[in-house]
Backbone as ProteinMPNN parsed JSONL, in Angstrom:
{"seq_chain_A": "MAAVSNDLWEVMSTARTIRRFTDEPVPDAALARCIEAATWAPSGANAQAWRFVVLRSPEQRAVVGQAATQALTVIEEAYRMTRPAPDDHSRRARDNRATYELHDRAAEFTSVLFVQQRLRLASDALLGGSIFPAMQNFLLAARAQGLGACLTSWASYGGETLLRNAVGVPEDWFLAGHVVLGWPKGRHGPVRRRPWQDAVNADHWDAPAPGITEGPAHGT", "coords_chain_A": {"N_chain_A": [[-23.569, -1.772, -18.355], [-21.858, -3.157, -15.761], [-22.372, -2.748, -12.185], [-20.545, -4.108, -10.59], [-17.66, -5.489, -11.246], [-15.247, -7.857, -12.426], [-13.346, -7.41, -14.365], [-10.526, -6.345, -15.436], [-9.957, -4.379, -17.391], [-12.397, -3.085, -17.88], [-12.78, -1.942, -15.431], [-10.652, -0.202, -15.114], [-11.011, 1.606, -17.251], [-13.477, 2.794, -16.544], [-13.647, 3.805, -14.309], [-14.506, 6.556, -13.046], [-14.083, 9.645, -11.296], [-16.208, 9.848, -8.607], [-18.355, 11.935, -6.968], [-20.783, 12.053, -5.906], [-22.904, 10.663, -3.503], [-24.735, 8.083, -1.932], [-26.609, 7.732, 1.086], [-25.937, 5.403, 2.179], [-24.011, 3.25, 4.199], [-20.463, 2.275, 3.94], [-19.496, -1.068, 3.93], [-17.415, -2.538, 6.207], [-15.87, -4.731, 5.078], [-15.856, -4.441, 2.487], [-14.336, -2.051, 2.494], [-12.156, -3.048, 3.564], [-11.17, -4.653, 1.418], [-10.262, -2.928, -0.566], [-8.213, -1.523, 1.016], [-6.368, -3.726, 1.284], [-5.91, -4.323, -1.442], [-4.282, -1.78, -1.84], [-2.154, -2.472, -0.561], [-0.836, -4.119, -2.016], [0.551, -2.718, -4.222], [3.557, -1.51, -5.734], [6.222, -0.683, -3.918], [9.026, 1.259, -2.867], [12.251, -0.182, -2.401], [10.647, -2.322, -1.309], [9.823, -1.393, 1.033], [7.498, -0.767, 2.247], [6.492, 1.56, 3.75], [3.985, 2.956, 4.554], [0.784, 4.141, 5.755], [-2.499, 3.642, 6.372], [-5.301, 5.65, 7.124], [-8.371, 5.306, 8.437], [-11.135, 7.39, 8.355], [-13.752, 8.008, 10.009], [-15.312, 8.03, 12.525], [-17.724, 10.513, 14.274], [-16.337, 12.619, 15.093], [-13.929, 12.816, 13.618], [-15.039, 12.964, 11.009], [-16.178, 15.624, 11.264], [-13.639, 17.067, 11.286], [-12.735, 16.467, 8.589], [-14.673, 17.651, 7.19], [-14.439, 20.367, 7.877], [-11.888, 20.624, 6.686], [-12.522, 20.29, 4.121], [-14.177, 22.397, 3.604], [-12.484, 24.736, 4.02], [-10.664, 23.89, 1.812], [-12.399, 24.411, -0.422], [-12.586, 27.153, -0.732], [-10.2, 27.972, -2.081], [-10.22, 26.262, -4.44], [-12.524, 27.264, -5.669], [-11.479, 29.837, -6.266], [-9.077, 28.969, -7.813], [-10.173, 27.714, -10.118], [-11.986, 29.509, -10.905], [-14.671, 29.008, -10.18], [-18.014, 28.903, -9.491], [-21.23, 28.568, -7.688], [-23.461, 26.776, -9.569], [-26.444, 28.258, -11.601], [-29.755, 27.53, -10.928], [-31.121, 27.092, -13.222], [-29.268, 26.254, -15.129], [-28.15, 23.826, -17.215], [-25.91, 22.95, -18.456], [-22.939, 20.792, -19.109], [-20.652, 21.547, -17.705], [-21.873, 22.826, -15.498], [-23.273, 20.636, -14.385], [-21.097, 19.2, -13.448], [-19.876, 21.003, -11.718], [-21.991, 21.356, -9.891], [-21.693, 18.666, -8.593], [-19.334, 18.814, -7.453], [-19.719, 20.918, -5.471], [-21.55, 19.474, -3.939], [-20.333, 17.494, -3.082], [-18.324, 18.755, -1.285], [-19.973, 20.122, 0.399], [-21.251, 17.918, 1.732], [-19.227, 16.717, 3.044], [-18.421, 16.001, 5.606], [-20.178, 13.775, 6.071], [-19.327, 11.421, 5.162], [-17.331, 8.225, 4.866], [-13.996, 8.333, 4.851], [-10.341, 8.169, 3.728], [-7.157, 8.46, 4.713], [-4.022, 8.827, 3.221], [-0.757, 7.925, 4.106], [2.595, 8.649, 4.102], [6.055, 7.49, 5.205], [8.628, 9.576, 5.769], [11.95, 9.675, 4.31], [15.509, 10.3, 5.199], [17.236, 11.178, 3.057], [15.575, 11.464, 0.791], [13.3, 12.987, -1.262], [9.883, 14.108, -0.954], [8.423, 14.05, -3.2], [9.75, 11.984, -4.717], [9.414, 9.812, -2.821], [6.62, 9.56, -3.166], [6.327, 7.845, -5.219], [6.036, 5.422, -3.853], [3.724, 5.531, -2.587], [1.651, 6.699, -4.128], [1.017, 4.734, -6.148], [-0.278, 2.849, -4.549], [-2.488, 4.339, -3.894], [-3.727, 4.552, -6.389], [-4.369, 1.509, -6.888], [-6.271, 1.285, -4.696], [-8.273, 2.996, -5.439], [-9.117, 1.616, -7.683], [-9.89, -0.898, -6.614], [-12.184, -0.024, -5.311], [-13.675, 0.741, -7.442], [-14.208, -1.766, -8.695], [-15.681, -3.081, -6.962], [-17.954, -1.77, -7.174], [-18.271, 0.615, -5.7], [-17.992, 3.953, -5.207], [-15.425, 6.642, -5.454], [-13.47, 9.23, -4.577], [-10.528, 11.154, -5.142], [-9.259, 13.569, -3.094], [-8.3, 17.16, -2.565], [-8.046, 17.741, 0.033], [-6.281, 17.378, 2.039], [-4.403, 19.097, 1.335], [-4.211, 22.605, 0.51], [-4.555, 23.944, 2.854], [-5.812, 22.356, 4.572], [-4.101, 20.47, 5.801], [-2.965, 20.767, 8.265], [-5.146, 20.62, 9.973], [-6.125, 18.059, 9.51], [-3.667, 16.657, 10.157], [-3.321, 17.217, 12.968], [-5.743, 16.22, 13.989], [-5.517, 13.483, 13.615], [-3.083, 12.961, 14.655], [-0.54, 12.672, 13.142], [2.79, 11.799, 12.857], [5.638, 13.985, 12.669], [7.522, 12.833, 10.821], [6.292, 11.764, 8.864], [4.438, 12.307, 5.9], [1.539, 13.66, 4.462], [0.033, 12.047, 1.866], [-2.367, 11.82, 0.57], [-5.841, 11.846, 0.044], [-8.952, 10.291, 0.197], [-12.237, 9.961, -0.439], [-15.112, 7.801, 0.139], [-17.725, 5.67, -1.09], [-21.086, 4.856, -1.861], [-22.184, 5.182, -5.123], [-24.245, 7.957, -6.285], [-25.997, 7.705, -9.362], [-24.006, 6.26, -11.989], [-21.217, 4.431, -12.845], [-18.339, 5.046, -15.127], [-17.982, 5.501, -18.984], [-14.718, 6.745, -18.536], [-13.668, 10.214, -19.456], [-11.627, 11.09, -21.785], [-8.697, 12.705, -23.462], [-7.641, 11.572, -26.729], [-5.396, 8.924, -26.567], [-3.309, 8.645, -28.029], [-2.417, 11.045, -28.694], [-0.376, 11.57, -26.839], [1.69, 10.118, -27.047], [5.188, 9.382, -28.027], [7.928, 8.218, -29.93], [11.304, 7.51, -29.299], [12.1, 10.454, -29.392], [11.109, 13.737, -28.775], [8.186, 14.662, -29.74], [8.031, 13.174, -31.798], [6.677, 10.817, -34.101], [4.926, 7.77, -33.244], [4.688, 5.147, -34.98], [3.142, 2.118, -35.621], [2.379, 1.731, -32.927], [0.708, 3.664, -32.158], [-1.108, 3.573, -34.201], [-2.425, 1.058, -33.652], [-5.04, -1.245, -32.793], [-7.702, 0.17, -30.839], [-8.668, -0.368, -27.326], [-10.607, -3.121, -26.867], [-11.471, -3.537, -29.534]], "CA_chain_A": [[-22.39, -1.739, -17.737], [-22.068, -3.804, -14.457], [-21.697, -1.984, -11.197], [-19.5, -4.63, -9.809], [-16.865, -5.917, -12.41], [-13.723, -8.473, -12.16], [-12.683, -7.132, -15.724], [-9.498, -5.277, -15.236], [-9.976, -3.325, -18.406], [-13.487, -2.401, -17.701], [-12.443, -1.211, -14.085], [-9.782, 0.964, -15.354], [-11.701, 2.578, -18.2], [-14.778, 3.191, -16.19], [-13.229, 4.275, -12.722], [-14.808, 7.732, -12.933], [-14.165, 10.191, -10.002], [-17.342, 9.881, -8.049], [-18.582, 13.024, -5.909], [-22.138, 12.242, -5.399], [-22.892, 9.639, -2.758], [-25.913, 7.977, -1.246], [-26.518, 7.684, 2.564], [-25.705, 3.751, 2.537], [-22.54, 3.023, 4.747], [-19.618, 1.193, 3.275], [-19.197, -2.209, 4.772], [-15.928, -3.043, 6.608], [-15.366, -5.844, 4.345], [-15.445, -3.674, 1.056], [-13.275, -1.146, 2.745], [-10.841, -3.914, 3.708], [-10.603, -5.219, 0.299], [-9.51, -1.828, -0.953], [-6.85, -1.305, 1.593], [-5.546, -4.787, 0.91], [-5.377, -3.969, -2.67], [-3.296, -0.979, -1.798], [-0.869, -2.795, -0.131], [-0.193, -4.795, -3.375], [1.176, -1.766, -4.932], [4.928, -1.241, -5.464], [6.986, 0.082, -2.835], [10.516, 1.327, -2.785], [12.864, -1.084, -1.485], [9.686, -3.093, -0.491], [9.771, -0.799, 2.621], [5.905, -0.719, 2.854], [6.316, 2.632, 4.832], [2.641, 3.467, 4.443], [-0.169, 4.133, 6.729], [-3.755, 4.094, 5.837], [-6.025, 5.972, 8.223], [-9.744, 5.493, 8.202], [-11.708, 8.621, 9.124], [-15.148, 7.571, 10.137], [-16.083, 8.592, 13.722], [-18.265, 11.807, 13.83], [-15.499, 13.813, 15.404], [-12.99, 13.052, 12.601], [-15.646, 13.387, 9.876], [-16.304, 16.968, 11.353], [-12.578, 17.631, 10.78], [-12.7, 16.5, 7.333], [-15.734, 18.674, 6.821], [-13.656, 21.806, 7.913], [-10.643, 20.727, 5.618], [-13.243, 20.431, 2.759], [-14.704, 23.955, 3.599], [-11.056, 25.492, 3.698], [-10.167, 23.638, 0.305], [-13.188, 24.811, -1.462], [-12.258, 28.471, -1.116], [-9.103, 27.74, -2.857], [-10.748, 25.652, -5.498], [-13.233, 28.26, -6.491], [-10.499, 30.884, -6.801], [-8.279, 28.706, -8.74], [-10.845, 27.438, -11.221], [-13.012, 30.562, -10.987], [-15.94, 28.341, -9.991], [-19.098, 29.44, -8.499], [-22.385, 27.692, -7.583], [-24.52, 27.182, -10.753], [-27.683, 28.826, -11.524], [-30.78, 26.482, -11.075], [-31.609, 26.834, -14.684], [-27.973, 25.981, -16.098], [-27.974, 22.452, -17.247], [-24.598, 22.432, -19.283], [-22.022, 19.823, -18.572], [-19.958, 22.061, -16.588], [-22.843, 23.155, -14.369], [-23.584, 19.39, -13.756], [-19.872, 18.903, -12.894], [-19.745, 21.953, -10.67], [-22.928, 20.766, -8.867], [-21.262, 17.481, -7.941], [-18.372, 19.176, -6.74], [-20.179, 21.498, -4.346], [-22.273, 18.389, -3.28], [-19.14, 16.581, -2.233], [-17.815, 19.685, -0.265], [-21.122, 20.429, 1.316], [-21.493, 16.777, 2.654], [-17.782, 16.208, 3.349], [-18.525, 15.402, 7.105], [-21.045, 12.638, 6.113], [-18.866, 10.187, 4.454], [-16.058, 7.561, 5.447], [-12.711, 8.598, 4.08], [-9.117, 7.354, 4.16], [-5.933, 9.327, 4.728], [-3.002, 7.952, 2.945], [0.322, 8.725, 4.825], [4.115, 7.841, 3.715], [7.076, 7.868, 6.084], [9.681, 10.16, 5.066], [13.347, 9.269, 4.433], [16.256, 11.55, 5.053], [17.956, 11.449, 1.637], [14.702, 11.349, -0.402], [12.194, 14.121, -1.334], [8.437, 13.577, -0.843], [8.192, 13.505, -4.689], [10.452, 10.745, -4.815], [8.538, 8.781, -2.167], [5.461, 9.618, -3.85], [6.335, 6.552, -6.25], [5.926, 4.321, -3.092], [2.485, 5.679, -1.949], [0.714, 6.833, -4.967], [0.5, 3.614, -6.71], [-1.191, 2.312, -3.517], [-3.711, 5.133, -3.909], [-4.469, 3.983, -7.443], [-4.839, 0.364, -6.528], [-7.452, 1.58, -3.711], [-9.561, 3.434, -6.267], [-9.514, 0.548, -8.755], [-10.485, -1.918, -5.839], [-13.293, 0.422, -4.897], [-14.537, 0.63, -8.557], [-14.324, -3.248, -8.974], [-16.897, -3.705, -6.021], [-19.057, -1.05, -7.428], [-18.192, 1.729, -4.972], [-17.459, 5.338, -5.814], [-14.355, 7.196, -4.786], [-12.728, 10.662, -5.035], [-9.002, 11.592, -4.518], [-9.523, 15.036, -2.716], [-7.32, 18.025, -2.222], [-8.295, 18.423, 1.378], [-5.097, 17.245, 2.884], [-3.599, 20.162, 1.076], [-5.118, 23.801, 0.556], [-4.76, 24.416, 4.078], [-6.202, 21.213, 5.49], [-3.041, 19.66, 6.039], [-2.626, 20.932, 9.555], [-6.274, 20.096, 10.63], [-6.014, 16.539, 9.518], [-2.497, 16.004, 10.862], [-3.489, 17.242, 14.314], [-6.612, 15.394, 14.443], [-5.05, 12.166, 13.542], [-1.803, 12.561, 15.227], [0.541, 12.206, 12.224], [4.178, 12.225, 13.402], [6.396, 14.825, 11.82], [8.551, 12.505, 9.876], [5.398, 11.196, 7.877], [3.554, 13.188, 5.049], [0.194, 13.361, 3.912], [0.064, 11.993, 0.499], [-3.512, 12.047, -0.398], [-7.073, 11.581, 0.992], [-9.838, 9.659, -0.517], [-13.681, 9.784, -0.009], [-15.514, 6.521, -0.47], [-19.272, 5.614, -0.776], [-21.963, 4.078, -2.909], [-22.512, 6.329, -5.953], [-25.414, 8.137, -6.928], [-25.733, 7.475, -10.654], [-23.292, 5.185, -12.486], [-19.699, 4.727, -13.421], [-17.825, 5.367, -16.557], [-16.595, 5.421, -19.263], [-13.947, 8.073, -18.313], [-13.406, 11.029, -20.529], [-10.051, 11.295, -21.802], [-8.007, 13.043, -24.832], [-7.155, 10.627, -27.509], [-4.136, 8.643, -25.92], [-2.187, 8.675, -29.144], [-1.76, 12.401, -28.848], [0.54, 11.677, -25.778], [2.671, 9.068, -27.433], [6.044, 9.606, -28.952], [8.93, 7.376, -29.957], [12.47, 7.817, -29.2], [12.551, 11.775, -29.485], [10.075, 14.462, -28.312], [7.156, 15.21, -30.671], [8.252, 12.208, -33.083], [5.493, 9.951, -34.162], [5.328, 6.283, -32.921], [4.06, 4.239, -35.695], [2.836, 0.936, -35.155], [1.864, 1.661, -31.644], [-0.463, 4.663, -32.067], [-2.032, 3.049, -35.219], [-2.712, -0.133, -33.248], [-6.432, -1.306, -32.562], [-8.157, 0.406, -29.494], [-8.948, -1.536, -26.216], [-12.108, -3.889, -27.03], [-11.812, -3.8, -30.887]], "C_chain_A": [[-22.599, -2.259, -16.11], [-21.515, -2.894, -13.39], [-20.504, -2.567, -10.545], [-18.585, -5.456, -11.182], [-15.425, -6.598, -11.75], [-12.926, -8.288, -13.397], [-11.831, -6.148, -15.439], [-9.795, -4.032, -16.221], [-11.102, -2.42, -18.361], [-13.425, -1.353, -16.559], [-11.86, -0.237, -14.472], [-10.45, 1.949, -16.279], [-13.078, 3.179, -17.742], [-14.625, 3.777, -14.712], [-13.398, 5.819, -12.866], [-14.575, 8.541, -11.418], [-15.599, 10.5, -9.697], [-17.385, 10.973, -6.915], [-19.815, 13.092, -5.284], [-22.351, 10.919, -4.86], [-24.177, 9.359, -2.152], [-25.463, 7.934, 0.21], [-26.007, 6.181, 3.085], [-24.252, 3.573, 2.975], [-21.733, 2.091, 3.823], [-19.268, 0.201, 4.255], [-17.465, -2.277, 5.011], [-15.355, -3.795, 5.579], [-14.985, -5.296, 3.041], [-14.247, -2.721, 1.459], [-11.718, -1.913, 2.804], [-10.252, -4.442, 2.529], [-9.859, -4.06, -0.35], [-8.326, -1.437, -0.32], [-5.638, -2.643, 1.52], [-4.978, -4.668, -0.341], [-4.341, -2.909, -2.69], [-2.238, -1.369, -1.508], [-0.236, -3.786, -1.289], [0.487, -4.037, -4.248], [2.747, -1.726, -4.741], [5.281, -0.506, -4.536], [8.431, 0.126, -2.99], [11.196, 0.491, -2.0], [11.986, -2.23, -0.727], [9.589, -2.618, 0.995], [8.432, -0.876, 3.26], [5.737, 0.414, 3.786], [5.134, 3.462, 4.599], [1.803, 3.282, 5.495], [-1.532, 4.555, 6.104], [-5.063, 4.538, 6.744], [-7.447, 6.308, 8.002], [-10.342, 6.372, 8.991], [-13.302, 8.48, 8.941], [-16.102, 8.012, 11.32], [-16.628, 9.975, 13.473], [-17.339, 12.906, 13.98], [-14.377, 13.871, 14.263], [-13.614, 13.376, 11.314], [-15.901, 14.829, 9.934], [-14.944, 17.6, 10.898], [-12.557, 17.629, 9.282], [-13.603, 17.589, 6.614], [-14.987, 20.085, 6.786], [-12.714, 21.848, 6.976], [-11.499, 21.087, 4.072], [-13.761, 21.851, 2.469], [-13.56, 24.887, 3.198], [-10.708, 25.23, 2.06], [-11.157, 24.412, -0.729], [-13.063, 26.322, -1.762], [-11.187, 28.73, -2.179], [-9.384, 27.437, -4.31], [-11.718, 26.609, -6.399], [-12.525, 29.479, -6.945], [-9.598, 30.277, -7.91], [-8.963, 28.248, -10.198], [-11.958, 28.284, -11.608], [-14.274, 29.808, -11.187], [-16.77, 28.913, -9.207], [-20.243, 28.335, -8.696], [-23.341, 28.042, -8.917], [-25.78, 27.65, -10.598], [-28.638, 27.509, -11.548], [-31.099, 26.008, -12.408], [-30.418, 26.279, -15.809], [-27.861, 24.412, -15.96], [-26.837, 22.166, -18.133], [-23.82, 21.444, -18.358], [-21.206, 20.464, -17.393], [-20.756, 22.522, -15.301], [-23.097, 21.783, -13.616], [-22.267, 18.98, -13.186], [-19.677, 19.904, -11.523], [-20.675, 21.619, -9.622], [-22.37, 19.671, -7.836], [-20.077, 17.781, -7.055], [-18.782, 19.941, -5.328], [-21.066, 20.598, -3.515], [-21.196, 17.783, -2.428], [-18.679, 17.409, -1.227], [-18.92, 19.793, 0.762], [-21.528, 19.348, 2.121], [-20.326, 16.046, 2.986], [-17.865, 15.389, 4.622], [-19.523, 14.235, 7.103], [-20.55, 11.356, 5.736], [-17.637, 9.697, 5.098], [-14.956, 7.958, 4.235], [-11.431, 7.866, 4.541], [-7.979, 8.443, 3.794], [-4.89, 8.385, 4.237], [-1.642, 8.766, 3.147], [1.515, 7.793, 4.478], [4.948, 8.429, 4.668], [8.116, 8.525, 5.216], [11.158, 9.617, 5.337], [14.404, 10.406, 4.24], [16.766, 12.049, 3.845], [16.801, 11.44, 0.531], [13.554, 12.362, -0.304], [10.699, 13.564, -1.251], [8.008, 13.449, -2.27], [8.544, 12.359, -5.063], [9.516, 9.655, -4.026], [7.089, 8.731, -2.663], [5.299, 8.172, -4.679], [6.097, 5.373, -5.187], [4.329, 4.519, -2.393], [1.2, 5.966, -2.997], [0.191, 5.662, -6.007], [-0.524, 2.649, -6.064], [-2.517, 2.978, -3.533], [-4.482, 4.687, -5.088], [-5.088, 2.59, -7.338], [-6.265, 0.571, -5.579], [-8.577, 1.849, -4.605], [-9.994, 2.224, -7.282], [-10.143, -0.596, -7.988], [-11.807, -1.461, -5.48], [-14.317, 0.302, -6.207], [-15.083, -0.772, -8.937], [-15.563, -3.741, -8.053], [-18.107, -2.817, -6.106], [-19.334, 0.247, -6.411], [-17.572, 2.724, -5.772], [-16.314, 5.881, -5.005], [-13.813, 8.431, -5.388], [-11.585, 11.134, -4.269], [-9.367, 13.094, -4.381], [-8.215, 15.765, -2.535], [-7.317, 18.505, -0.889], [-7.225, 18.102, 2.261], [-4.08, 18.319, 2.315], [-4.58, 21.537, 1.157], [-5.555, 24.116, 2.016], [-5.441, 23.44, 5.2], [-5.521, 20.525, 6.044], [-3.049, 19.576, 7.788], [-3.912, 20.36, 10.435], [-6.338, 18.686, 10.621], [-4.739, 15.839, 10.266], [-2.753, 16.154, 12.372], [-4.573, 16.343, 14.759], [-6.291, 13.959, 14.543], [-3.79, 11.78, 14.503], [-0.653, 12.126, 14.441], [1.756, 12.597, 12.829], [4.699, 13.153, 12.241], [7.102, 14.278, 10.72], [7.474, 11.598, 8.935], [4.658, 12.284, 7.226], [2.319, 12.66, 4.618], [0.209, 13.248, 2.272], [-1.169, 12.148, -0.292], [-4.6, 11.703, 0.733], [-8.047, 11.106, -0.044], [-11.336, 9.536, 0.06], [-14.103, 8.615, -0.698], [-16.96, 6.368, -0.119], [-19.804, 4.892, -1.924], [-22.468, 5.404, -3.846], [-23.993, 6.562, -6.142], [-25.11, 8.179, -8.397], [-24.795, 6.392, -11.017], [-21.993, 5.37, -12.657], [-19.55, 4.964, -14.782], [-18.722, 5.515, -17.823], [-15.989, 6.911, -18.959], [-13.836, 8.771, -19.671], [-12.167, 11.544, -20.671], [-9.779, 11.856, -23.442], [-7.652, 11.69, -25.469], [-5.58, 10.101, -26.903], [-3.154, 8.694, -26.793], [-1.537, 9.936, -29.117], [-0.515, 12.388, -27.778], [1.768, 10.93, -26.007], [3.819, 9.473, -28.371], [7.149, 8.305, -28.921], [10.304, 7.799, -29.925], [12.92, 9.619, -29.018], [11.072, 12.415, -29.239], [9.371, 14.975, -29.564], [7.324, 14.232, -32.0], [7.372, 11.065, -32.847], [6.012, 8.493, -33.65], [4.382, 5.244, -33.71], [4.11, 2.906, -35.415], [2.144, 0.628, -33.627], [0.504, 2.521, -31.604], [-1.535, 4.214, -33.267], [-2.643, 1.696, -34.917], [-4.374, 0.045, -32.94], [-6.543, -0.634, -30.978], [-8.831, -0.67, -28.591], [-10.509, -1.923, -26.738], [-12.359, -4.014, -28.479], [-10.865, -4.804, -31.398]], "O_chain_A": [[-23.443, -1.746, -15.375], [-20.432, -2.326, -13.529], [-19.609, -1.89, -10.04], [-19.268, -5.99, -12.056], [-14.714, -6.095, -10.88], [-11.888, -8.936, -13.533], [-12.297, -5.04, -15.176], [-9.848, -2.869, -15.821], [-11.005, -1.235, -18.681], [-13.866, -0.207, -16.637], [-12.43, 0.833, -14.257], [-10.39, 3.142, -15.984], [-13.716, 3.947, -18.462], [-15.613, 4.171, -14.092], [-12.334, 6.435, -12.801], [-14.941, 7.934, -10.412], [-16.209, 11.308, -10.398], [-16.551, 10.939, -6.01], [-20.081, 13.873, -4.37], [-22.051, 9.97, -5.583], [-24.824, 10.347, -1.803], [-24.292, 8.056, 0.57], [-25.742, 5.93, 4.261], [-23.347, 3.741, 2.157], [-22.262, 1.274, 3.07], [-18.782, 0.535, 5.335], [-16.565, -2.106, 4.19], [-14.243, -3.438, 5.189], [-13.924, -5.618, 2.506], [-13.252, -2.666, 0.736], [-10.626, -1.579, 2.344], [-9.048, -4.695, 2.474], [-8.706, -4.324, -0.69], [-7.399, -1.014, -1.012], [-4.419, -2.548, 1.659], [-3.771, -4.842, -0.507], [-3.459, -3.048, -3.537], [-1.238, -0.848, -2.001], [0.955, -4.093, -1.236], [1.09, -4.642, -5.133], [3.189, -1.907, -3.606], [4.561, 0.461, -4.286], [9.047, -0.912, -3.234], [10.794, 0.361, -0.844], [12.413, -2.911, 0.206], [9.325, -3.349, 1.95], [8.219, -1.011, 4.465], [4.859, 0.297, 4.641], [5.295, 4.673, 4.447], [1.994, 2.303, 6.217], [-1.687, 5.589, 5.455], [-5.841, 3.633, 7.042], [-7.785, 7.373, 7.483], [-10.21, 6.299, 10.213], [-13.937, 8.785, 7.931], [-17.297, 8.285, 11.207], [-16.123, 10.643, 12.571], [-17.374, 13.926, 13.292], [-13.922, 14.982, 13.992], [-12.947, 13.994, 10.484], [-15.893, 15.434, 8.861], [-15.005, 18.595, 10.176], [-12.377, 18.696, 8.695], [-13.255, 18.25, 5.636], [-14.967, 20.799, 5.784], [-12.537, 22.899, 6.36], [-11.174, 21.894, 3.201], [-13.776, 22.375, 1.355], [-13.626, 25.666, 2.247], [-10.527, 26.129, 1.239], [-10.713, 24.959, -1.739], [-13.374, 26.757, -2.871], [-11.309, 29.606, -3.036], [-8.948, 28.114, -5.241], [-11.657, 26.669, -7.627], [-12.93, 30.107, -7.923], [-9.346, 30.977, -8.891], [-8.361, 28.406, -11.261], [-12.778, 27.949, -12.462], [-14.911, 29.927, -12.234], [-16.348, 29.465, -8.191], [-20.25, 27.46, -9.562], [-23.814, 29.132, -9.237], [-26.313, 27.505, -9.498], [-28.264, 26.512, -12.166], [-31.306, 24.835, -12.719], [-30.613, 25.977, -16.986], [-27.568, 23.819, -14.921], [-26.814, 21.026, -18.596], [-24.007, 21.31, -17.149], [-21.131, 19.937, -16.283], [-20.225, 22.551, -14.19], [-23.133, 21.76, -12.386], [-22.43, 18.238, -12.218], [-19.348, 19.447, -10.428], [-20.251, 21.575, -8.467], [-22.513, 19.71, -6.614], [-19.837, 17.11, -6.051], [-18.269, 19.633, -4.252], [-21.327, 20.978, -2.374], [-21.271, 17.638, -1.208], [-18.577, 16.853, -0.133], [-18.684, 19.535, 1.943], [-22.123, 19.604, 3.168], [-20.385, 14.836, 3.203], [-17.431, 14.239, 4.683], [-19.707, 13.698, 8.195], [-21.185, 10.318, 5.923], [-16.925, 10.443, 5.769], [-15.118, 7.874, 3.017], [-11.404, 7.111, 5.513], [-7.957, 9.126, 2.77], [-4.809, 7.257, 4.722], [-1.372, 9.85, 2.631], [1.508, 6.563, 4.524], [4.795, 9.594, 5.034], [8.427, 8.091, 4.107], [11.494, 9.184, 6.439], [14.299, 11.277, 3.376], [16.746, 13.254, 3.592], [17.166, 11.407, -0.644], [12.939, 12.496, 0.754], [10.542, 12.387, -1.576], [7.123, 12.618, -2.473], [7.781, 11.647, -5.716], [8.96, 8.741, -4.635], [6.458, 7.692, -2.467], [4.245, 7.536, -4.719], [5.952, 4.266, -5.705], [3.858, 3.608, -1.712], [0.046, 5.587, -2.792], [-0.902, 5.72, -6.572], [-1.328, 1.913, -6.636], [-3.547, 2.367, -3.247], [-5.684, 4.441, -4.988], [-6.266, 2.459, -7.671], [-7.27, -0.072, -5.882], [-9.616, 1.188, -4.627], [-11.171, 2.01, -7.571], [-10.929, -1.305, -8.618], [-12.661, -2.33, -5.306], [-15.474, -0.11, -6.117], [-16.208, -0.932, -9.412], [-16.306, -4.662, -8.391], [-19.091, -2.95, -5.378], [-20.434, 0.796, -6.343], [-16.834, 2.536, -6.74], [-16.27, 5.54, -3.823], [-13.735, 8.592, -6.605], [-11.59, 11.447, -3.079], [-9.717, 13.774, -5.346], [-7.16, 15.151, -2.373], [-6.706, 19.529, -0.585], [-7.292, 18.634, 3.369], [-2.966, 18.393, 2.833], [-5.617, 21.503, 1.819], [-6.691, 24.477, 2.322], [-5.568, 23.698, 6.397], [-6.028, 19.792, 6.894], [-3.125, 18.531, 8.435], [-3.715, 19.724, 11.471], [-6.594, 18.086, 11.666], [-4.774, 14.746, 10.83], [-2.399, 15.206, 13.072], [-4.429, 15.713, 15.807], [-6.742, 13.274, 15.461], [-3.543, 10.672, 14.978], [0.161, 11.327, 14.906], [1.815, 13.718, 13.333], [4.271, 13.095, 11.089], [7.349, 14.973, 9.734], [7.979, 10.691, 8.273], [4.234, 13.192, 7.94], [2.067, 11.469, 4.436], [0.372, 14.223, 1.538], [-1.194, 12.494, -1.473], [-4.39, 11.394, 1.906], [-7.922, 11.561, -1.18], [-11.468, 8.929, 1.123], [-13.7, 8.31, -1.821], [-17.423, 6.817, 0.93], [-19.108, 4.399, -2.81], [-23.013, 6.408, -3.385], [-24.836, 5.665, -6.166], [-24.027, 8.655, -8.737], [-24.806, 5.465, -10.206], [-21.572, 6.526, -12.624], [-20.508, 5.078, -15.546], [-19.947, 5.63, -17.765], [-16.599, 7.971, -19.098], [-13.882, 8.192, -20.756], [-11.643, 12.317, -19.87], [-10.465, 11.527, -24.41], [-7.382, 10.74, -24.734], [-4.675, 10.932, -26.822], [-2.016, 8.797, -26.334], [-0.352, 10.067, -29.421], [0.337, 13.263, -27.932], [2.762, 11.058, -25.293], [3.502, 9.9, -29.481], [7.174, 7.515, -27.977], [10.486, 8.685, -30.759], [14.007, 9.935, -28.536], [10.039, 11.779, -29.447], [9.987, 15.68, -30.363], [6.805, 14.515, -33.08], [7.259, 10.45, -31.787], [7.188, 8.128, -33.64], [3.476, 4.621, -33.157], [5.159, 2.473, -34.938], [1.561, -0.397, -33.274], [-0.554, 2.126, -31.114], [-2.72, 4.537, -33.181], [-3.33, 1.159, -35.785], [-4.927, 1.142, -32.856], [-5.709, -0.841, -30.097], [-9.426, -1.656, -29.028], [-11.395, -1.094, -26.947], [-13.41, -4.57, -28.798], [-10.953, -5.201, -32.56]]}, "name": "protein", "num_of_chains": 1, "seq": "MAAVSNDLWEVMSTARTIRRFTDEPVPDAALARCIEAATWAPSGANAQAWRFVVLRSPEQRAVVGQAATQALTVIEEAYRMTRPAPDDHSRRARDNRATYELHDRAAEFTSVLFVQQRLRLASDALLGGSIFPAMQNFLLAARAQGLGACLTSWASYGGETLLRNAVGVPEDWFLAGHVVLGWPKGRHGPVRRRPWQDAVNADHWDAPAPGITEGPAHGT"}
């Protein structure tokens, strides 16, 4: 599997969440390509009322580290997660080690805050349709270049105030998401997903979708 790929299907099917990164810095040109790709996403009324704040100075990385620490306490409780024992080599233990490594090293990495301007008559959930696709484009552009990325919850779970104040986000803008970016330790995908056919219906809830779910899988 190529680390760099221009094959859209390969990029989408192997864009795993990466939580373990090397110390190698992300070049400005690679980051710029990710942000440019984000701006190609749909935007309601083509308003493009988004902002992408790159957090890379030592001071801002320190704030990201604080937000990650706060988030971890919530994540541990929500998922009943603890640091694995050294002799635990199960898949769950490997996944948890990667999560802890990401949080422990949060202040070392470049990351991007995705911010969307609020509208008087639209909910944040509705406006998410104008910023979440931009985040997905960013993630796919990172994967295409061989970079790893992780969409975090650090802008929530108590970290919003820290990040908002550090960046100076105006009150009429909301924090839609936060992505850590870097060169992965290990390799990309394929992603682990339940069979897509299980999520498909035709016309009615729980009705089968013959002809669609019986079709060939990608690559066959």
